[in-house]
C-alpha positions as CSV (number, residue, x, y, z in Angstrom):
1,M,-146.1,83.4,-28.9
2,V,-144.7,86.4,-27.1
3,S,-147.7,88.5,-28.0
4,L,-150.1,85.8,-26.9
5,S,-148.3,85.5,-23.6
6,L,-148.4,89.3,-23.1
7,A,-152.1,89.4,-24.0
8,L,-152.8,86.6,-21.4
9,L,-150.8,88.5,-18.8
10,I,-152.7,91.7,-19.5
11,A,-156.0,89.9,-19.3
12,L,-155.0,88.3,-16.0
13,E,-154.0,91.7,-14.6
14,A,-157.4,93.1,-15.7
15,V,-159.2,90.3,-13.9
16,A,-157.0,90.8,-10.8
17,I,-157.8,94.5,-10.8
18,W,-161.5,93.8,-11.1
19,F,-161.3,91.3,-8.2
20,A,-159.3,93.8,-6.2
21,W,-162.1,96.3,-6.6
22,R,-164.6,93.7,-5.5
23,A,-162.4,93.1,-2.4
24,I,-162.3,96.8,-1.6
25,A,-166.1,97.1,-2.0
26,S,-167.1,94.0,-0.1
27,A,-164.4,93.1,2.5
28,R,-165.5,93.5,6.1
29,T,-162.2,94.9,7.3
30,S,-159.6,97.2,5.7
31,Q,-156.9,94.7,6.6
32,G,-158.7,92.0,4.6
33,A,-159.2,94.4,1.6
34,I,-155.6,95.5,1.6
35,G,-154.4,91.9,1.8
36,W,-156.4,90.8,-1.2
37,V,-155.5,93.9,-3.2
38,V,-151.8,93.5,-2.7
39,F,-151.9,89.7,-3.4
40,L,-154.1,90.1,-6.5
41,I,-152.0,92.9,-8.1
42,A,-148.6,91.6,-7.1
43,A,-149.2,87.9,-7.9
44,P,-152.3,87.6,-10.1
45,Y,-151.4,84.1,-11.3
46,L,-151.9,83.0,-7.6
47,G,-154.3,85.6,-6.4
48,V,-157.0,85.2,-9.0
49,P,-157.5,81.5,-8.5
50,L,-157.5,81.8,-4.8
51,Y,-159.9,84.7,-4.9
52,L,-162.3,82.5,-6.9
53,F,-162.2,79.9,-4.2
54,L,-161.9,82.0,-1.1
55,G,-162.7,85.6,-1.8
56,H,-166.5,85.7,-1.3
57,H,-168.1,86.2,2.1
58,K,-171.8,86.4,1.1
59,F,-173.8,83.6,-0.5
60,K,-176.3,85.8,-2.5
61,S,-178.0,83.0,-4.2
62,Y,-178.7,81.3,-0.9
63,I,-180.3,84.6,0.3
64,K,-182.5,84.6,-2.7
65,A,-183.5,81.0,-2.3
66,R,-184.3,81.6,1.4
67,K,-186.8,84.3,0.5
68,S,-188.8,81.8,-1.5
69,S,-189.2,79.6,1.5
70,E,-190.6,82.5,3.7
71,E,-193.9,80.6,3.9
72,V,-192.3,78.2,6.3
73,I,-190.8,81.0,8.4
74,D,-194.0,82.9,8.5
75,G,-195.9,79.9,9.7
76,L,-193.4,79.2,12.5
77,R,-193.6,82.8,13.7
78,T,-197.2,82.3,14.7
79,Y,-196.2,80.2,17.7
80,R,-194.1,83.0,19.3
81,E,-196.9,84.1,21.6
82,A,-198.1,80.6,22.5
83,N,-194.6,79.6,23.6
84,A,-193.2,82.7,25.1
85,P,-191.4,82.2,28.4
86,V,-193.5,82.9,31.5
87,V,-190.4,84.3,33.2
88,P,-188.1,86.3,30.8
89,P,-184.5,84.9,30.6
90,K,-181.9,86.7,32.7
91,F,-179.7,86.9,29.6
92,P,-180.6,89.8,27.2
93,V,-182.0,87.8,24.2
94,G,-182.9,90.7,21.9
95,A,-179.8,90.6,19.7
96,L,-179.9,86.8,19.4
97,E,-183.6,86.9,18.4
98,E,-182.7,89.6,15.8
99,I,-179.8,87.7,14.2
100,S,-181.6,84.4,14.2
101,D,-185.1,85.8,13.2
102,L,-186.4,83.3,15.8
103,P,-187.9,83.8,19.3
104,V,-186.9,82.3,22.6
105,V,-189.5,79.6,23.4
106,R,-190.3,77.8,26.6
107,G,-191.2,74.1,27.3
108,N,-188.0,72.5,26.2
109,D,-185.7,69.9,27.6
110,M,-182.1,68.9,26.8
111,T,-179.6,66.1,27.4
112,L,-175.9,66.5,26.9
113,L,-174.1,63.7,25.0
114,T,-170.4,63.8,25.6
115,D,-168.9,60.9,23.6
116,G,-169.5,59.0,20.4
117,A,-171.0,56.0,22.1
118,S,-173.8,57.8,23.9
119,T,-174.4,60.2,21.0
120,F,-175.0,57.6,18.3
121,K,-176.8,55.3,20.7
122,A,-179.3,58.0,21.3
123,I,-179.5,59.0,17.6
124,F,-179.9,55.4,16.4
125,S,-182.5,54.7,19.1
126,A,-184.5,57.7,18.0
127,I,-184.4,56.6,14.3
128,D,-185.3,53.1,15.2
129,N,-188.4,54.4,17.1
130,A,-189.5,56.9,14.4
131,Q,-193.2,56.9,13.7
132,S,-193.4,59.3,10.8
133,Y,-190.2,60.8,9.4
134,V,-186.4,61.2,9.9
135,L,-184.3,64.1,8.8
136,V,-180.5,63.6,8.6
137,Q,-177.9,66.1,7.8
138,F,-174.1,66.0,8.5
139,Y,-171.1,67.8,7.3
140,I,-169.0,64.6,7.1
141,V,-170.3,61.1,6.5
142,K,-167.8,58.3,5.9
143,D,-168.4,54.9,4.5
144,D,-166.9,53.1,7.5
145,D,-168.3,51.2,10.4
146,L,-170.1,54.1,12.0
147,G,-171.3,55.3,8.6
148,C,-172.6,51.9,7.7
149,A,-174.4,51.7,11.0
150,L,-176.2,54.9,10.2
151,R,-177.0,53.6,6.7
152,V,-178.5,50.4,8.2
153,R,-180.8,52.5,10.5
154,M,-182.0,54.8,7.7
155,I,-182.7,51.9,5.4
156,S,-184.5,50.0,8.1
157,A,-186.7,53.0,8.8
158,A,-187.5,53.5,5.2
159,K,-188.5,49.9,4.8
160,R,-190.9,50.3,7.7
161,G,-192.6,53.1,5.8
162,I,-190.9,56.0,7.6
163,S,-190.1,59.0,5.3
164,V,-186.3,59.5,5.5
165,R,-184.4,62.4,4.0
166,F,-180.6,62.5,3.9
167,V,-178.2,65.3,2.9
168,C,-174.5,65.8,3.6
169,D,-172.0,68.5,2.5
170,P,-170.4,67.6,-0.9
171,V,-167.0,68.8,0.2
172,G,-167.0,67.5,3.7
173,S,-168.3,64.1,2.5
174,V,-166.3,64.1,-0.7
175,K,-165.0,60.5,0.1
176,L,-168.5,59.1,0.6
177,S,-169.0,56.4,-2.0
178,Q,-171.8,56.6,-4.6
179,G,-172.7,53.1,-3.5
180,Y,-173.6,54.4,-0.1
181,R,-176.1,56.8,-1.6
182,D,-177.4,54.3,-4.1
183,D,-178.2,51.8,-1.3
184,L,-180.2,54.5,0.5
185,T,-182.0,55.5,-2.7
186,A,-182.8,51.9,-3.5
187,A,-184.4,51.5,-0.1
188,G,-186.6,54.6,-0.5
189,V,-184.5,57.2,1.3
190,E,-184.7,60.6,-0.3
191,V,-181.1,61.5,-0.9
192,V,-179.7,64.8,-2.2
193,E,-177.2,63.9,-4.9
194,P,-174.2,66.3,-4.8
195,S,-174.2,66.7,-8.6
196,K,-177.7,68.1,-8.4
197,M,-177.3,70.5,-5.5
198,R,-177.0,74.2,-6.0
199,G,-173.9,75.9,-4.7
200,P,-170.3,74.7,-4.3
201,K,-169.7,71.1,-5.2
202,N,-166.0,71.0,-5.9
203,R,-163.6,70.2,-3.1
204,F,-161.5,73.3,-4.0
205,Q,-164.5,75.5,-3.4
206,L,-163.8,75.9,0.3
207,N,-166.3,78.7,1.1
208,F,-170.0,78.3,1.8
209,R,-169.7,74.8,3.3
210,N,-172.7,73.5,5.3
211,H,-171.1,72.6,8.6
212,R,-174.4,71.7,10.3
213,K,-175.1,68.4,12.0
214,T,-178.8,67.8,12.4
215,V,-181.0,64.8,13.1
216,I,-184.7,65.3,13.6
217,V,-187.2,62.5,14.3
218,D,-191.0,63.1,14.0
219,G,-190.6,66.8,14.8
220,T,-190.4,65.9,18.5
221,T,-186.8,64.9,19.1
222,A,-183.7,66.7,17.7
223,F,-179.9,66.4,17.8
224,T,-177.2,68.9,17.0
225,G,-173.6,69.4,18.0
226,G,-170.0,68.6,17.0
227,F,-170.2,65.0,16.0
228,N,-169.9,64.0,12.4
229,V,-170.2,60.4,11.1
230,G,-166.9,58.6,11.0
231,D,-165.0,56.1,13.1
232,E,-162.6,58.7,14.5
233,Y,-165.6,60.3,16.3
234,M,-166.0,57.0,18.2
235,G,-162.3,57.2,19.3
236,R,-161.2,54.5,16.9
237,D,-158.4,56.5,15.2
238,P,-155.0,56.1,17.1
239,K,-153.9,59.5,15.7
240,F,-156.5,61.3,17.7
241,G,-157.1,58.9,20.5
242,N,-160.1,59.6,22.7
243,W,-162.5,61.9,20.8
244,R,-164.0,64.5,23.0
245,D,-167.1,66.1,21.6
246,T,-170.5,67.3,22.6
247,H,-174.0,66.8,21.1
248,V,-177.3,67.8,22.6
249,M,-180.6,65.9,22.4
250,M,-183.6,68.2,22.6
251,S,-187.4,68.1,22.9
252,G,-190.0,70.8,23.0
253,P,-190.9,73.7,20.7
254,V,-187.2,74.4,20.0
255,V,-187.2,71.3,17.8
256,A,-189.4,73.1,15.3
257,Q,-186.8,75.8,15.0
258,L,-184.0,73.3,14.2
259,Q,-186.4,71.7,11.8
260,L,-186.9,75.0,10.1
261,I,-183.2,75.4,9.5
262,F,-183.1,71.9,8.0
263,A,-186.1,72.8,5.8
264,E,-184.3,75.9,4.5
265,D,-181.2,73.9,3.7
266,W,-183.3,71.2,2.0
267,H,-185.1,73.8,0.0
268,W,-181.9,75.3,-1.1
269,A,-180.5,71.9,-2.1
270,T,-183.6,70.5,-3.8
271,G,-186.2,73.3,-4.4
272,E,-188.7,71.3,-2.3
273,T,-190.5,73.3,0.4
274,L,-191.1,71.1,3.5
275,I,-194.3,72.4,5.1
276,D,-197.1,69.8,4.9
277,P,-194.8,66.7,5.2
278,L,-193.5,67.8,8.6
279,N,-194.9,68.2,12.1
280,W,-194.6,71.8,13.4
281,Q,-196.5,71.3,16.6
282,T,-194.4,70.0,19.5
283,E,-195.7,69.5,23.0
284,H,-194.0,71.2,25.9
285,A,-191.5,69.2,27.9
286,P,-192.1,69.1,31.7
287,A,-188.6,70.6,32.3
288,D,-189.8,73.8,30.7
289,K,-186.4,75.2,29.8
290,S,-186.3,78.3,27.6
291,A,-184.3,77.9,24.5
292,M,-183.8,78.9,20.9
293,I,-181.8,78.0,17.8
294,V,-179.3,80.5,16.4
295,P,-178.4,79.6,12.8
296,T,-175.6,81.6,11.2
297,G,-173.8,81.7,7.9
298,P,-173.0,83.6,4.7
299,G,-176.6,83.6,3.7
300,D,-177.3,86.2,6.3
301,E,-176.9,89.9,5.6
302,M,-175.0,90.5,8.8
303,E,-172.0,88.7,10.3
304,T,-174.2,86.6,12.4
305,G,-171.6,84.0,13.5
306,A,-169.3,86.7,15.0
307,L,-172.3,88.5,16.5
308,F,-173.4,85.4,18.3
309,F,-170.1,85.1,20.1
310,F,-169.8,88.9,20.6
311,T,-173.3,88.9,22.2
312,A,-172.4,86.1,24.6
313,I,-169.1,87.6,25.7
314,A,-170.5,91.2,26.0
315,N,-173.3,90.0,28.3
316,A,-171.1,87.9,30.7
317,R,-170.9,89.3,34.1
318,K,-169.3,86.6,36.2
319,R,-167.9,84.1,33.7
320,I,-167.8,82.9,30.1
321,W,-166.2,79.6,29.3
322,I,-165.8,78.6,25.7
323,A,-164.6,75.3,24.2
324,S,-163.6,75.2,20.5
325,P,-161.2,73.0,18.5
326,Y,-160.0,76.1,16.6
327,F,-159.3,79.6,18.0
328,V,-158.9,82.1,15.2
329,P,-161.2,85.0,16.2
330,D,-161.8,88.2,14.3
331,V,-160.9,91.6,15.7
332,D,-164.3,92.3,17.3
333,V,-164.5,89.0,19.2
334,L,-160.9,89.3,20.2
335,T,-161.6,92.7,21.6
336,A,-164.7,91.5,23.4
337,L,-162.8,88.7,25.1
338,K,-160.1,91.1,26.3
339,H,-162.6,93.6,27.5
340,A,-164.5,91.0,29.5
341,A,-161.4,89.7,31.2
342,L,-160.3,93.3,32.0
343,Q,-163.7,93.9,33.6
344,G,-163.0,90.9,36.0
345,V,-165.1,88.3,34.1
346,D,-163.7,84.8,34.4
347,V,-162.9,84.1,30.8
348,R,-161.6,80.7,29.9
349,I,-160.8,79.3,26.4
350,L,-160.5,75.5,26.1
351,V,-158.7,74.3,23.0
352,P,-157.1,71.0,22.1
353,E,-153.4,70.1,22.5
354,V,-153.7,67.4,19.9
355,I,-153.5,68.6,16.3
356,D,-156.0,67.8,13.5
357,H,-155.4,70.7,11.2
358,K,-151.9,72.2,11.5
359,I,-152.4,75.7,10.2
360,P,-155.3,76.8,12.4
361,W,-153.7,75.0,15.3
362,L,-150.6,77.1,14.8
363,A,-152.5,80.3,14.1
364,A,-154.1,80.1,17.6
365,F,-150.7,80.6,19.2
366,A,-150.5,84.0,17.6
367,Y,-153.5,85.1,19.7
368,F,-152.8,83.5,23.0
369,D,-150.3,86.0,24.3
370,E,-152.7,88.9,23.6
371,I,-155.7,87.5,25.4
372,R,-153.6,86.0,28.3
373,E,-152.2,89.5,28.9
374,A,-155.7,90.8,29.4
375,G,-156.5,88.0,31.9
376,V,-158.0,85.3,29.7
377,Q,-157.1,81.8,30.8
378,V,-156.2,79.4,28.0
379,L,-156.5,75.7,28.8
380,R,-155.2,72.9,26.5
381,Y,-157.1,69.6,26.5
382,N,-154.7,66.7,26.2
383,D,-156.8,63.5,26.8
384,G,-157.2,62.9,23.0
385,F,-158.6,65.3,20.5
386,M,-161.3,67.9,21.6
387,H,-163.8,68.9,19.0
388,Q,-166.7,70.3,20.9
389,K,-168.3,73.8,20.3
390,V,-169.8,74.8,23.6
391,L,-170.0,77.9,25.9
392,V,-171.6,78.8,29.2
393,V,-172.3,82.4,30.4
394,D,-172.7,83.1,34.1
395,D,-175.2,80.6,35.6
396,H,-178.1,81.1,33.2
397,M,-177.1,80.6,29.5
398,A,-175.4,77.7,27.7
399,A,-174.9,76.9,24.0
400,I,-174.0,73.7,22.2
401,G,-173.7,73.4,18.4
402,T,-171.5,73.4,15.4
403,T,-169.8,76.8,15.4
404,N,-166.1,77.0,15.9
405,M,-164.4,80.1,17.3
406,D,-162.8,81.0,14.0
407,I,-163.4,83.2,11.1
408,R,-164.5,80.4,8.8
409,S,-167.4,79.6,11.1
410,F,-168.1,83.3,11.7
411,R,-168.4,84.1,8.0
412,L,-167.9,81.3,5.6
413,N,-169.8,78.2,6.8
414,F,-173.5,77.6,7.7
415,E,-173.7,76.8,11.4
416,T,-176.2,76.1,14.1
417,M,-176.1,76.7,17.9
418,A,-178.7,75.5,20.3
419,V,-179.0,78.0,23.1
420,F,-180.6,77.4,26.5
421,F,-181.5,80.1,29.0
422,D,-181.9,77.9,32.1
423,K,-180.0,77.5,35.3
424,Q,-180.0,73.7,35.2
425,A,-178.8,73.6,31.6
426,A,-176.0,76.1,32.5
427,Q,-175.1,73.9,35.5
428,S,-174.9,70.8,33.3
429,V,-172.6,72.5,30.9
430,S,-170.5,74.0,33.7
431,D,-170.1,70.6,35.3
432,M,-169.0,69.2,31.9
433,F,-166.4,72.0,31.6
434,E,-165.1,71.3,35.1
435,A,-164.5,67.7,34.1
436,D,-162.7,68.7,30.9
437,F,-160.5,71.2,32.8
438,K,-159.2,68.3,34.9
439,K,-158.0,66.7,31.7
440,S,-156.3,69.9,30.5
441,F,-153.4,72.1,31.5
442,V,-153.2,75.9,31.7
443,L,-151.0,77.5,29.0
444,E,-148.2,79.4,30.8
445,E,-145.6,79.8,28.1
446,T,-145.5,82.9,25.9
447,L,-145.1,82.5,22.1
448,A,-141.4,83.4,22.5
449,E,-141.0,80.4,24.9
450,Q,-142.6,77.9,22.5
451,P,-140.5,75.5,20.3
452,R,-139.1,77.0,17.1
453,H,-141.7,75.6,14.7
454,I,-144.5,77.2,16.8
455,R,-142.6,80.5,17.2
456,T,-142.1,80.8,13.4
457,G,-145.2,79.1,12.2
458,A,-147.8,80.9,14.4
459,P,-147.4,84.4,12.9
460,I,-147.2,83.0,9.4
461,A,-150.4,80.9,9.9
462,R,-152.2,84.0,11.3
463,L,-151.8,85.7,8.0
464,F,-154.2,83.1,6.6
465,S,-156.8,83.8,9.4
466,P,-159.4,85.3,7.0
467,V,-159.9,81.9,5.4
468,L,-159.1,79.5,8.2
C-alpha cells in the first residue's frame, strides 16, 4: 500500500512538472507562469485538477474548426468595398479591423434597449415577424417565465415554416431542462444538444465559455448585449432588484458581420456551414451609421479581448466612460487607464454596488485605489444590479456587447462587441451614462477605509484574477 501511494505521488508530481512547463511556455505573463509553477509543484493534488479546468488560454481546436469555415469569411469580405464609409471614422479603426478580421461598414442604424421589458419586447416582435429564419444564441437560458416566453415564440415561428436555430452555452445554461429542448425539437426548431457539441460541456470546465448573446432575424435585424434569458433580467429577483442592462438592436450591413460570428459558432458546434441558408445582403439603413462587430475569444491567436479595450482607451482624447459589472483588468489595460487619466482624459468606470459574484466583486476593490490615484473616477451603481457592458470614447465612438472588463472576458470567453463610429450613437450612449451616473455614487474611500471583510478579502480575491 505504501509503495502504491508513493508511486501515485511520483506520478502526480510528474504530471505537475509537465503542466508547470506548459504554464511556463504558454502563460502570457511571468506572474501567471510563476503562480501556476509554484502552485503545481507545491500542491499537485490541488494544482493538477485546477490546471485541467483553468490552465488553458487558447482553444486550439476552435482555431482549427474556424479555418474550415473560411468560405463564409471570404464571401463576406467581398462586401468591404461596396460598404466602405464615405467619410472615414474619426476613431482610428485599423487595430479593431485587424483583431476582428472585419471591416467598418456604413449604412447601419441602432437602437439602445436599456431594460428587460424593452429588450425582449423588441426581440419577440422581431421573431414574431420573421419571414425566413431566426438565429438564437444565449449564454444563459432558464426554464422560467421569460425562458418559456422565448420558447413559445420560437415554436410559433417554426410552426409558421420559419427556420429556427437555437444554441446556448452548456455550462451557462446547465439548469435548462431537457424538456425545454425537446419541445423545441418536436416543433421543428434546430437545437444544438449539449452532449453533441464539441468543446467543454462539464460545469467544472470553466474556460472557453461562449458568453455571446445573439438574435438575428432574416439577416436584416440583429440584437446583442448583456441580457440573458431569465426572470432576474426582467427585475423579478428581489436579491438583485432592478436589473440594469443594455442591448442594442441593429440594422444594415453590420448585421451580416454578427451573423458571421453566429455561423462560426454554429459550425463549431454542429459542423454545419451556414452559407446558402442565410441572407448575406442587407440594405443600407437611412441613418447611415458606420459600424463593425468585434468578436473576441480564446480562438484568436492574439489577446483580442484585452486589445479591444486597450485600443479604445489609448485613442481617447477627451473621455472614455466604461460600464462593466466586473472590474478585474490585466496589467496592460490597467496601465492604459492610468495613462489616459494622467493625460487629462475624463476616465470613468461604472460598476455595481450590488453583488452577484462575491470574488470578482471583492477583487475589484484591489484595483480601485491604484486607478483613482491616477485620476480615474469610479462610480458605483446602486439602483439594483448593473450588468451592462458598454463604453463611449469622446463624441464619435460607442460600443455595446457582451465583454466584461475582466480577464475571463479578455482571454477565456467568446465575446462580441458592436462598435459604432457615429456622433449620434455616441451621444445616445453618453446620455444613457449620464442617467446611470445619477443613480450612482462616486467611490471616495480607499481600501484601508473599507469594512474589514473588504480590506482583507480584496487582496486575496485579486490573487484569483487570472481566472475571474
